[in-house]
BAFI-3210 file (N, C-alpha, C; in Angstrom, 3 decimals, decimal comma, padded with zeros to 6 digits):
// residues 211
n [1|2|3|4|5|6|7|8|9|10|11|12|13|14|15|16|17|18|19|20|21|22|23|24|25|26|27|28|29|30|31|32|33|34|35|36|37|38|39|40|41|42|43|44|45|46|47|48|49|50|51|52|53|54|55|56|57|58|59|60|61|62|63|64|65|66|67|68|69|70|71|72|73|74|75|76|77|78|79|80|81|82|83|84|85|86|87|88|89|90|91|92|93|94|95|96|97|98|99|100|101|102|103|104|105|106|107|108|109|110|111|112|113|114|115|116|117|118|119|120|121|122|123|124|125|126|127|128|129|130|131|132|133|134|135|136|137|138|139|140|141|142|143|144|145|146|147|148|149|150|151|152|153|154|155|156|157|158|159|160|161|162|163|164|165|166|167|168|169|170|171|172|173|174|175|176|177|178|179|180|181|182|183|184|185|186|187|188|189|190|191|192|193|194|195|196|197|198|199|200|201|202|203|204|205|206|207|208|209|210|211]
n.u [000,830|001,843|004,047|002,982|001,420|003,316|004,558|002,577|002,691|005,146|004,728|002,751|004,179|004,540|006,610|010,146|011,953|014,010|013,222|010,919|012,121|013,524|011,825|010,821|009,859|006,451|003,932|002,643|000,355|-003,101|-004,680|-003,661|-003,810|-001,867|000,093|003,405|006,520|007,927|010,741|013,694|015,133|017,941|018,491|016,904|016,986|017,236|014,864|013,019|013,459|012,715|011,796|011,564|009,768|007,579|006,745|005,875|003,728|002,131|001,306|-000,448|-002,676|-006,069|-007,210|-008,875|-007,971|-005,252|-005,566|-006,532|-007,659|-006,474|-004,204|-005,490|-007,821|-006,701|-005,514|-007,811|-009,160|-007,316|-007,308|-009,904|-009,613|-007,769|-008,448|-009,833|-013,095|-015,496|-016,756|-014,855|-014,426|-016,858|-018,591|-017,693|-017,104|-014,452|-011,666|-008,980|-009,057|-009,585|-007,271|-005,293|-006,190|-005,962|-003,195|-002,359|-003,597|-002,091|000,368|002,171|003,034|003,555|004,496|007,168|008,049|006,948|008,232|010,897|010,917|010,507|012,796|013,298|015,341|015,504|014,871|016,287|015,850|013,129|011,901|009,502|009,195|008,358|009,699|008,811|008,231|008,564|007,225|004,592|001,438|-000,377|000,820|000,691|-002,117|-003,112|-001,334|000,688|002,065|002,039|-000,418|-002,391|-004,568|-006,195|-006,763|-008,416|-010,766|-011,241|-011,733|-013,924|-015,802|-016,013|-017,152|-019,673|-020,689|-020,634|-020,444|-019,103|-016,850|-014,745|-013,720|-012,414|-009,624|-006,241|-005,356|-007,749|-009,151|-007,611|-007,973|-010,738|-010,852|-009,510|-010,822|-013,507|-016,286|-017,717|-020,008|-021,467|-023,813|-023,928|-024,072|-023,131|-020,504|-019,534|-019,546|-017,601|-015,235|-015,093|-014,642|-012,075|-010,688|-010,974|-009,394|-006,872|-006,434|-006,486|-004,272|-002,239|-000,069|000,398|000,692|002,850|004,464|004,743|006,621]
n.v [-001,197|001,323|001,503|001,529|003,799|005,829|005,451|006,252|009,012|009,528|008,774|010,595|012,853|014,276|014,347|014,473|015,544|013,925|011,370|010,985|011,186|008,867|006,875|004,141|004,189|004,779|002,412|002,079|000,902|000,826|-000,934|-001,322|001,123|003,783|002,142|000,982|000,265|-002,810|-003,465|-005,034|-007,684|-009,223|-010,462|-011,794|-010,183|-007,576|-007,525|-007,359|-004,853|-001,290|000,176|-001,843|-003,713|-002,086|-001,125|-003,507|-004,208|-001,957|-002,131|-004,211|-003,216|-002,085|-000,101|001,948|002,482|003,118|005,448|007,327|010,539|012,064|012,025|011,381|010,132|007,972|006,536|005,859|004,272|002,205|001,200|000,243|-001,909|-003,621|-003,912|-006,061|-007,658|-006,553|-008,611|-010,861|-013,644|-014,631|-016,202|-018,828|-022,050|-023,462|-024,111|-024,884|-024,357|-021,581|-020,701|-021,316|-019,691|-017,163|-016,935|-016,723|-014,325|-012,588|-012,783|-014,565|-017,406|-020,919|-020,590|-020,034|-017,469|-015,910|-016,948|-016,454|-013,661|-013,148|-014,011|-016,766|-019,409|-021,770|-021,163|-020,131|-018,796|-017,265|-018,747|-020,881|-024,461|-025,374|-023,957|-021,795|-019,127|-016,750|-018,142|-016,871|-015,660|-015,204|-016,668|-019,264|-019,694|-019,297|-020,037|-022,041|-025,006|-027,349|-027,735|-027,850|-029,575|-029,541|-026,860|-026,581|-027,670|-025,821|-023,441|-024,254|-024,640|-022,010|-020,863|-021,973|-020,675|-017,941|-016,948|-014,716|-014,413|-015,777|-014,160|-012,111|-009,875|-010,768|-009,674|-008,848|-011,257|-012,886|-011,374|-011,717|-014,494|-014,725|-012,995|-012,755|-010,789|-007,583|-007,110|-009,389|-011,529|-012,952|-015,796|-016,370|-015,366|-017,090|-019,493|-018,923|-018,561|-021,064|-022,703|-021,820|-022,562|-025,340|-025,890|-025,046|-026,950|-029,387|-029,243|-029,915|-028,402|-027,036|-028,750|-029,437|-028,338|-024,827|-023,495]
n.w [000,000|000,914|-000,746|-003,373|-003,157|-002,869|-005,283|-007,032|-006,651|-007,803|-010,491|-011,203|-011,124|-008,748|-007,007|-006,177|-009,054|-010,058|-009,452|-010,983|-013,475|-013,494|-014,133|-016,220|-019,722|-020,740|-021,732|-025,048|-025,743|-026,292|-025,066|-022,569|-020,750|-019,385|-018,338|-017,474|-018,919|-018,073|-015,956|-016,816|-015,054|-013,655|-011,310|-008,359|-006,146|-007,201|-008,593|-006,551|-005,591|-005,235|-007,694|-009,874|-008,656|-007,943|-010,446|-011,663|-009,977|-010,235|-012,903|-012,711|-011,520|-011,909|-014,723|-013,793|-011,198|-011,651|-013,144|-011,411|-010,367|-008,398|-005,577|-003,016|-004,010|-005,382|-003,227|-001,770|-003,651|-003,895|-001,294|-001,147|-002,792|-001,484|001,232|003,755|004,015|006,471|007,862|007,668|007,664|007,198|008,777|008,617|009,811|010,294|011,550|010,724|007,960|007,966|009,217|007,288|005,195|006,364|006,694|004,033|003,385|004,896|003,746|004,892|004,933|004,058|001,502|-000,747|-001,508|000,502|002,794|002,144|002,076|004,749|005,859|006,495|007,493|006,064|003,480|000,740|-001,601|-003,458|-005,438|-006,985|-006,845|-009,260|-011,051|-012,518|-011,650|-008,859|-005,865|-004,956|-003,585|-005,720|-007,816|-006,733|-006,436|-009,031|-011,133|-010,788|-012,023|-010,627|-009,521|-011,428|-012,137|-009,842|-009,881|-012,072|-011,069|-009,040|-010,554|-011,998|-009,969|-009,059|-011,304|-011,231|-009,037|-009,744|-012,944|-013,879|-012,341|-013,459|-015,404|-014,280|-013,747|-012,821|-010,303|-009,027|-008,974|-007,257|-004,945|-004,492|-004,120|-001,694|000,085|-000,534|-001,768|-001,473|-002,915|-002,963|-001,198|002,163|001,992|-000,601|-000,438|001,511|000,051|-001,900|-000,357|000,838|-001,360|-002,029|000,317|000,208|-002,046|-001,030|000,986|-000,446|-002,091|-000,424|000,193|002,524|004,629|006,313|009,376|009,882|011,421]
ca.u [000,000|002,712|004,923|002,213|000,988|004,445|004,794|001,596|003,219|006,227|004,135|001,998|005,158|004,392|007,755|011,345|012,020|014,935|012,479|010,093|013,019|014,053|010,795|010,873|008,840|005,107|003,524|001,823|-000,807|-004,394|-005,295|-003,146|-003,552|-001,086|001,032|004,810|007,306|008,577|012,192|014,336|015,908|018,767|018,543|015,691|017,169|016,894|013,442|012,239|013,778|011,554|011,249|011,055|008,596|006,463|006,261|005,120|002,462|001,358|000,703|-001,507|-003,852|-007,049|-007,071|-009,596|-007,106|-004,063|-005,912|-007,175|-007,392|-005,702|-003,602|-006,503|-008,701|-005,909|-005,408|-009,125|-009,416|-006,429|-007,798|-011,096|-009,164|-006,983|-008,892|-010,743|-014,457|-015,638|-017,040|-013,919|-014,491|-018,226|-019,203|-017,245|-016,632|-013,401|-010,454|-007,807|-009,232|-009,439|-005,851|-004,577|-006,633|-005,398|-001,761|-002,203|-003,987|-001,018|001,644|003,055|002,629|004,599|004,949|008,598|008,241|006,627|009,290|012,119|010,777|010,585|014,132|013,363|016,668|015,424|014,416|017,366|015,346|011,666|011,383|008,699|009,894|007,950|010,686|008,141|008,376|008,499|006,019|003,784|000,037|-000,970|001,376|000,159|-003,543|-003,544|-000,394|001,632|001,726|001,889|-001,809|-003,256|-005,814|-007,018|-007,199|-009,565|-011,926|-011,450|-012,348|-015,252|-016,677|-016,262|-018,066|-021,014|-021,141|-020,878|-019,605|-018,305|-015,603|-013,698|-013,180|-011,737|-008,176|-005,529|-005,334|-009,088|-009,535|-006,940|-008,650|-012,033|-010,594|-009,046|-011,664|-014,874|-016,562|-018,825|-021,222|-022,189|-024,392|-023,160|-024,042|-022,251|-019,127|-019,178|-019,250|-016,322|-014,136|-015,024|-013,979|-010,649|-010,166|-010,873|-008,195|-005,687|-006,258|-006,246|-002,917|-001,324|001,110|000,555|000,529|003,924|004,482|005,411|007,762]
ca.v [000,000|002,500|001,541|001,963|005,179|006,686|005,307|007,123|010,379|009,620|008,703|011,827|013,949|015,030|013,940|015,074|015,305|012,840|010,107|010,922|010,956|007,497|005,930|003,643|004,785|004,201|001,605|002,811|000,072|001,325|-001,992|-001,191|002,556|004,263|001,137|001,350|-000,881|-003,520|-003,370|-006,349|-007,950|-010,423|-011,087|-011,675|-009,034|-006,373|-007,629|-006,965|-003,477|-000,412|000,476|-003,020|-004,297|-001,145|-001,113|-004,742|-004,139|-000,867|-002,618|-005,170|-002,488|-001,797|001,257|002,906|002,872|003,789|006,753|008,164|011,953|012,691|011,090|010,829|009,198|006,761|005,788|005,288|003,178|001,096|000,626|-000,542|-003,146|-004,524|-004,118|-007,199|-007,401|-006,462|-009,970|-011,433|-015,105|-014,939|-017,219|-020,176|-022,774|-024,375|-023,504|-025,113|-023,626|-020,147|-020,446|-021,313|-018,512|-015,979|-016,860|-016,186|-012,917|-011,825|-013,075|-015,201|-018,811|-021,831|-020,259|-019,692|-016,022|-015,401|-017,332|-015,750|-012,267|-013,077|-014,493|-018,130|-019,959|-022,898|-020,674|-019,280|-017,999|-017,314|-019,421|-022,088|-025,634|-025,612|-023,165|-020,828|-017,783|-016,800|-018,781|-015,969|-016,067|-015,210|-017,809|-020,497|-019,859|-019,175|-020,377|-023,135|-026,227|-028,472|-027,855|-027,568|-030,345|-029,000|-025,511|-026,750|-027,835|-024,518|-022,493|-024,775|-024,338|-020,564|-020,605|-022,351|-019,644|-016,743|-017,095|-013,503|-014,504|-016,336|-013,171|-011,068|-009,822|-011,565|-009,033|-008,887|-012,642|-013,297|-010,661|-012,365|-015,821|-014,632|-012,166|-012,587|-009,493|-006,905|-007,078|-010,641|-011,733|-013,811|-017,179|-016,436|-015,218|-018,357|-020,474|-018,567|-018,848|-022,514|-023,232|-021,522|-023,392|-026,709|-025,913|-024,968|-028,224|-030,502|-029,157|-030,451|-027,536|-026,453|-029,821|-029,444|-027,216|-023,645|-023,162]
ca.w [000,000|000,996|-001,915|-004,539|-002,928|-003,208|-006,718|-007,705|-006,615|-008,788|-011,836|-011,454|-011,057|-007,499|-006,190|-006,773|-010,495|-010,400|-009,367|-012,191|-014,620|-013,412|-014,565|-017,602|-020,583|-020,635|-022,879|-026,026|-026,035|-025,824|-024,247|-021,205|-020,568|-018,246|-017,837|-017,621|-019,362|-016,986|-015,899|-016,878|-013,832|-013,722|-009,991|-007,557|-005,264|-007,956|-008,936|-005,386|-005,210|-005,332|-009,019|-010,598|-008,001|-008,030|-011,833|-011,920|-009,251|-010,846|-014,138|-012,386|-011,066|-012,952|-015,271|-012,958|-010,090|-012,189|-013,684|-010,388|-010,646|-007,327|-004,630|-002,096|-004,726|-005,621|-001,964|-001,448|-004,593|-003,553|-000,041|-001,457|-003,429|-000,650|002,610|003,886|004,438|007,918|008,302|006,708|007,556|006,758|009,652|008,253|010,990|009,835|012,125|009,889|006,712|008,231|009,493|006,002|004,463|007,019|006,393|002,684|003,431|005,537|003,064|005,881|004,834|003,605|000,150|-000,691|-001,564|001,834|003,730|001,766|002,487|006,206|006,253|007,017|007,204|005,135|002,178|000,231|-002,719|-003,476|-006,623|-006,818|-007,372|-010,655|-011,801|-013,386|-011,099|-007,397|-005,336|-004,144|-003,500|-007,054|-008,540|-006,151|-006,695|-010,429|-012,201|-010,548|-012,754|-009,698|-009,078|-012,580|-012,090|-008,758|-010,264|-012,962|-010,196|-008,397|-011,483|-012,328|-008,823|-009,086|-012,417|-010,782|-008,092|-010,564|-014,136|-014,104|-011,587|-014,304|-016,338|-013,507|-013,903|-011,824|-008,980|-008,426|-008,733|-006,017|-003,867|-004,238|-003,574|-000,305|000,957|-000,984|-002,398|-000,792|-003,737|-002,754|000,136|003,059|001,507|-001,769|000,040|002,163|-000,994|-002,533|000,562|001,040|-002,558|-001,866|001,406|-000,310|-002,896|-000,162|001,681|-001,361|-002,637|000,604|000,254|003,861|005,611|007,294|010,306|009,331|012,268]
c.u [000,873|003,576|004,172|001,709|002,105|004,730|003,809|002,100|004,335|005,647|003,412|002,864|004,907|005,450|008,987|011,529|012,954|014,250|011,594|010,949|013,608|013,048|011,080|009,776|007,498|004,790|002,647|000,562|-002,077|-005,091|-004,854|-002,806|-002,798|-000,275|002,456|005,591|008,046|010,093|012,782|015,254|016,679|018,806|017,222|015,774|016,783|015,409|012,559|012,560|012,645|010,988|010,761|009,782|007,381|005,880|005,404|003,761|001,548|000,625|-000,411|-002,776|-004,813|-006,828|-007,765|-008,710|-005,892|-004,365|-006,668|-006,729|-006,567|-005,167|-004,631|-007,434|-007,973|-005,833|-006,733|-009,455|-008,571|-006,879|-009,032|-010,723|-008,575|-007,550|-009,877|-012,160|-014,523|-015,915|-016,177|-013,957|-015,909|-018,847|-018,868|-016,648|-015,661|-012,063|-009,210|-007,899|-009,044|-007,984|-005,051|-004,921|-005,998|-003,918|-001,513|-002,577|-002,857|000,322|002,654|002,678|003,825|005,165|006,346|008,848|007,953|007,768|010,599|012,063|010,907|011,846|014,123|014,692|016,627|014,990|015,420|016,971|013,832|011,064|010,600|009,459|009,403|008,841|010,066|008,401|008,376|007,168|005,311|002,319|-000,606|-000,484|000,753|-001,298|-003,871|-002,615|000,424|001,167|001,534|000,425|-002,802|-004,593|-006,755|-007,551|-008,380|-010,849|-012,273|-012,198|-013,744|-016,249|-016,999|-017,266|-019,501|-021,581|-021,514|-019,912|-018,707|-016,981|-014,452|-013,124|-012,537|-010,250|-007,522|-005,593|-006,686|-009,552|-008,894|-007,619|-009,967|-011,829|-010,216|-010,041|-013,147|-015,040|-017,799|-020,111|-022,065|-022,786|-023,549|-023,006|-023,083|-020,792|-018,652|-018,774|-017,891|-015,154|-013,995|-014,374|-012,478|-010,028|-010,004|-009,638|-006,937|-005,406|-005,843|-004,879|-001,891|-000,053|001,400|000,454|001,619|003,838|005,242|006,659|008,407]
c.v [001,259|002,636|002,064|003,396|006,160|006,635|006,158|008,559|010,559|009,674|009,996|013,074|014,891|014,591|014,613|014,646|014,151|011,484|009,928|010,594|009,552|006,458|005,415|004,325|004,081|003,383|002,441|002,039|000,704|000,302|-001,879|000,271|002,858|003,152|001,596|000,109|-001,515|-003,418|-004,778|-006,537|-009,251|-011,157|-010,881|-010,460|-007,740|-006,362|-007,153|-005,558|-002,546|-000,275|-000,772|-003,601|-003,381|-001,093|-002,346|-004,716|-003,055|-001,368|-003,623|-004,487|-002,258|-000,378|002,314|003,394|003,628|005,219|007,627|009,614|012,654|011,623|010,539|009,833|007,885|005,910|005,131|004,118|001,957|000,408|-000,233|-001,888|-004,115|-004,785|-005,279|-006,756|-007,322|-007,837|-010,906|-012,957|-015,573|-016,134|-018,648|-020,847|-023,870|-023,810|-023,678|-024,310|-022,131|-019,805|-020,385|-020,056|-017,248|-015,836|-016,327|-014,704|-012,044|-011,988|-013,670|-016,677|-019,671|-021,450|-019,657|-018,183|-015,389|-015,700|-016,616|-014,292|-012,103|-013,762|-015,846|-018,758|-021,084|-022,472|-019,669|-018,461|-018,174|-018,141|-020,685|-023,282|-026,050|-024,820|-022,138|-019,396|-017,876|-017,366|-017,819|-016,420|-016,185|-016,406|-019,108|-020,724|-019,987|-019,776|-021,654|-024,429|-027,430|-028,731|-027,591|-028,303|-029,831|-027,616|-025,573|-026,905|-026,524|-023,568|-022,952|-024,472|-022,847|-020,210|-020,938|-021,322|-018,378|-016,789|-015,881|-013,541|-014,976|-015,347|-011,990|-011,043|-010,487|-010,971|-009,152|-010,305|-013,164|-012,650|-011,339|-013,744|-015,771|-013,942|-012,186|-011,217|-008,880|-006,891|-008,342|-010,704|-012,733|-015,219|-017,317|-016,295|-016,463|-019,392|-020,198|-018,944|-020,345|-023,204|-023,011|-022,415|-024,842|-026,859|-025,912|-026,307|-029,330|-030,425|-029,804|-029,610|-027,050|-027,496|-029,839|-028,231|-026,045|-023,302|-024,436]
c.w [000,000|-000,261|-003,140|-004,380|-003,283|-004,706|-007,515|-007,754|-007,646|-010,199|-012,189|-011,309|-009,873|-006,495|-006,788|-008,223|-010,863|-010,305|-010,598|-013,412|-014,632|-013,890|-015,971|-018,428|-020,401|-021,886|-023,800|-026,374|-025,473|-024,945|-022,795|-020,936|-019,280|-017,585|-018,144|-018,021|-018,186|-017,098|-015,906|-015,678|-013,982|-012,391|-009,268|-006,643|-005,968|-008,308|-007,789|-004,907|-005,650|-006,746|-009,763|-009,986|-008,150|-009,435|-012,103|-011,224|-009,810|-012,086|-013,897|-011,891|-012,221|-013,481|-014,424|-011,817|-010,606|-012,631|-012,686|-010,544|-009,578|-006,387|-003,631|-002,768|-004,988|-004,358|-001,601|-002,363|-004,260|-002,269|-000,272|-002,063|-002,426|000,733|002,679|004,217|005,956|008,510|007,462|006,615|007,260|007,481|009,216|009,492|010,547|010,312|011,262|008,599|006,891|008,532|008,194|005,197|005,038|006,721|004,995|002,642|003,975|004,829|004,033|005,973|004,448|002,233|000,198|-000,755|-000,210|002,813|003,430|002,241|004,005|006,758|006,966|006,587|006,183|003,730|001,638|-000,989|-002,791|-004,604|-006,280|-007,386|-008,754|-011,611|-012,728|-012,934|-009,582|-006,914|-004,387|-004,201|-004,871|-007,868|-008,040|-006,544|-008,183|-011,476|-011,997|-011,211|-011,837|-009,339|-010,205|-012,497|-011,010|-009,121|-011,236|-012,155|-009,512|-009,325|-011,903|-011,213|-008,765|-010,174|-012,035|-009,800|-008,841|-011,744|-014,366|-013,343|-012,464|-015,310|-015,594|-013,845|-012,700|-010,421|-008,300|-008,146|-007,450|-004,815|-003,496|-003,624|-002,100|000,618|000,605|-001,618|-001,750|-001,617|-003,558|-001,355|000,925|002,498|000,324|-001,363|000,776|001,118|-001,636|-001,625|000,805|-000,156|-002,473|-000,812|000,954|-001,185|-002,036|000,502|000,718|-002,027|-001,708|000,747|001,669|004,968|006,690|008,211|009,685|010,121|012,823]
res [m|r|r|l|s|f|f|y|k|i|v|s|n|h|s|p|s|y|l|f|n|s|l|p|s|r|t|v|s|q|r|y|p|n|c|i|n|n|i|r|c|r|t|v|s|f|q|n|s|f|f|p|y|s|v|s|q|w|n|k|l|s|p|v|i|r|n|s|n|s|y|p|i|f|r|n|n|l|l|e|l|i|k|p|l|e|n|s|i|n|k|i|h|d|p|l|g|i|k|l|l|t|r|l|r|l|d|f|s|h|l|r|e|h|k|f|r|h|n|f|r|d|t|l|n|p|m|c|n|c|s|l|e|p|e|n|t|s|h|f|l|l|h|c|h|n|y|d|n|l|r|l|t|l|m|s|d|l|n|m|i|d|a|s|l|n|i|l|d|e|v|n|l|v|q|v|l|l|f|g|d|k|k|y|d|l|i|t|n|q|k|i|l|q|v|t|i|t|f|l|k|e|t|a|r|f|n|e|a|l|f]
***
């Protein structure tokens, strides 16, 4: 939140000029308005530094958020995207499932990117063992080849709840999988979170003790 908020100030040229001048050029694609060309990174350390990481996260935001007319509007739009629902567990009675869900919400789970960021001694790099990319929440839920078959079931179950969920962009889909959506009633949010919890359990990725 803080990183992207500051990045908005840089992009909108409300920060020292040397920061604005350090930005890569913007994309010219009409399909991705106000996106910025990603920075090529040879090392994970550089990839996680301010500009490369911020550019990648900025490009994942919806055009509505990226094109906010002012800093307060941008912050409010971003908060609406990332803050959990007030009734965040939606009366689900599954202690293990809620624990797994909460760890992903906090970016403090068994996933290698989470452990690497929190300096776990047994995690020397954040890369997933599928060798595709860092094992973060988005990768685990939507991309990792280790769970392709289970993901087909996940997406099929989501389609039965609301077909429009399958056409969400990556950032918003992960948000809905972890928190539900305020536009849905309690029962629908319960179904969404239960589908996510079932996926988390069936992957067996979190079976070992974290500590």
